[in-house]
N, C-alpha and C positions, 0 to 999 in steps of 0.2 A: 412276544409278550411285552416287551420293554418298549420297541418300536413302535407298537399299536398304541401304546401309553402315550407315547412323544407325540405322535400325529394325532390323538385326540387332544391332547392339552396346547398342541399349536393352533388347531381347528378351534377351540375354545376360547384365544386370544381374541379381542376386540381389533378390529382394523383401524388402523390411525386415521386419525379423523381429517385433518389437513397436510397435504405434502407438497413441497414446492418443485417446479420443473421450471428450469431456466437454462436460458443459455445465452451466448455472446458474440457480436459481429464478427470478432476476429480471436482466434487463441494463439495468437503470435504477434508479437511486434521485433522489427528489425531496424536494428539502431544502424543508418548510414552516416557517412559524411555530414549529407545537410539534413539530417532528422532534428525537425523542431518539436516534436513532440505528436502527441497523436489523441485520439477522442474513441472510445470503446460504447458500441451501444450495447445495453444491456436490456434482456427481455425474459419475462418469463410466465407462469401461469400457477395457479393453485389445483391441485387434484384433490378433489374431496370423495370419500367413501359413503356419503351420508348428505340431506340437505344443508343448504347454508345455515349455520347454527347462530340462534338467538344471543344477544350480547353486545360487549364489545365490539367495534370494527375491527376487521383484519387489517393489520399493519406489517410492512416489508423492510426490512435491512439490509442494505448492500455494503459489503467491504470488500477493497482490493488492498492486499497486504505484499511488498516487497519483501526481498531478501532481508534477514534479520542479522545482526552482528552486535559485539560488545562495542560500547564507545564511553569516551571518556568526556565527560563535560566540563570545563575549565572557567572559572571566573577571574574575571580582571580586575585588579584594585589599582589605582593610583598611588605609588611610591615616591617621594622626593621628584615630582611631576612626570613621573616616567609609568606609563601604565604595564604592568607585569602579571603574570600571573598567578594566584595569590592562594587558591583554593580548587580542589578538584573531586570529582564526583565518578564512580565507573558505574558503568549501567550494564546490567548483565546482557541484555537483549533488545535492540530496538530496531524497528524496521526502518529499510531504508526510504521504503514508500509507503502511507497509507491512506485512505479516502473511506470517507462513510457518508453513504447516501441514505436519507430516510424520507419515509410516506407521510411524515408528521412530527410537530416539534419532538425533540429529544424525551424529554420527560412523559411522552405520550406513548412513545415506540417500546420501552423495555424499563423494568423495572430494575434498580440499581444492584438488587441482589444476582439477576439473571445475567446482566453485565459483567459483573465479577467472576461468574462462571465460566462465560463464554470469551469473556474480555475482548469485547465488541468496539467499545469506544478508544479514540487514540491514546488517552492516558493510561486505559488498563492493557492495551496493545504493548506498551512498553513495559520491561519485566525489569524491577528494581528491586531485587528481595533484599541484598544487604545495607539497604542506605541506613547507617548510624547517624550522620549529623541530623541536627535537627532542624535545618534548612535543606534539607534533601530534596521537599518536595517543590522549592523556589528553582532548583538546578533543572527537573522535569519540566518546569513550565516554561525555563529557558529555550530547554532543546526543542519543543514543540512551536515556541515562537518563531524561533532559527529555521527549523524544517517549514514551517507555513510561510515566512518570507522566500523560501526557495521553490515553492509550491509542491512540497513531498510530502505535506499531511494537510488534508484537505475536509472538510466537514461541509456535507453538502445536505441541512436540514430541508425537508419538504420536497427535495428535487425527485423522489420516486413516485411517478403517477399509477394509482390504481384504478381501475375501472371493474365495477359491479363486484369488488372484492375477489376477483379470480384474476384478471390479468394486471401485469403489471411492466413497467418500464424506466428507464433512466440512463444517462450517460456518464462516464466517466472520465475525465480528463487526465492524460498523462504528460508530466513535462518532458521536455528536452534532456534533462539530465538524470536520465534513468539509469540506474543501476542495473547491470547484466544479471540474469538469473530467472529463478521460478517465481512467478506470480500466482498468490492464491484468491480469488474469486469467492466471497460465501455470501450466501443467500439466506435470511432470517426471516420466518414467519411469526409474528405476535400477535396475541389478543390478550388485550388487558396487562400487558407488559409483560407478559410469562410467553418465553419461547416456545413453539408449538414444532418445528422443524428447521432443520439447518442442511443446506447443500451446498457443495462447494467444488469449483473446478479449476483447472490451471490455466496459466496464461506464461508461455516462454518469450521472454525479454532477450534477444541474442543480439551481436555484432554482425556486421556482414561487409564484404566488400572491401575496399581499404581500410575502412576504420576496424574491422577485426584483423587484418594483416598487421597494423601497426600496434596495436594491443598485445597481439601473439607476438611480435617482434620485441616491444618493451619488455616483455617477460622471459621469454626463452633466449632471447640474444640482446642482453641490456648494451654490450660494448658496442655493437654494430647498430644499435639503433641509437646510443648517444653520440656517435660517430657521424651516423647520416642527418641527426638532429642539427649538430656543428657545422657540416658542411650547408647544408639549407641556408641557417642562417648566415652563413659567409656570403654565399651567393645572393640572398637577398640582400644584404647591405651593400654588397658591390653594386648590383642592379640599381637598386635606388640612389648610390652615389653617381653612377652612370647617367641616369636618366635627371638628375639635378644639374650635372654639370651640360649636358645638352641642352636643356632649357635655358642656363644661363647662357649660352652661345647664341 
């Protein structure tokens, strides 16, 4: 009897109106010695259980987030003619890479309360729970500026193309200085600023070939790695000196 009641309740629940179905042109990125960045094509469609509803147009937000870790933000001040670290703020969690692409201007795609709930924007993706300084927000802004200058944080408002409120596509650029690890791509469907559905998938970023060998060697055999680096530096210096002497002759 209990199972029958559960089945009847499930059947009585309304089907979700709009759901996102999305994919990536590649779900893995390999970092080699000549890696200079990559670009991922993102595409998807909206699955509906009913006709297209009336009201505000459908909007799409796509985010790609890299591995997160605690980070210390330091501020330098000039003391006696020398720039020194004067203050620091500890951030609980900050993504190594974060990109946001939208189908319209930010204020048109999501409400602030929904952004707070889902942590979609860059500043909300950075977790700084215990900031006690009055100027703590200035440190977060400084972190975002530094990451943007390194192409590690990216806002691409209006970069998502939507066709007939059903199909969408965009592309996300990944810089050369990627951190190895699992990246998460998230897709948000919104209407009137409210989030209707969220879908996510993962992207594996890993070092391969010589890059992977050197990385493992530096972590597992640091003494051998240091001696090898010293030997290469000595040989490079000797070779440069020999070439210079040959040119002078």
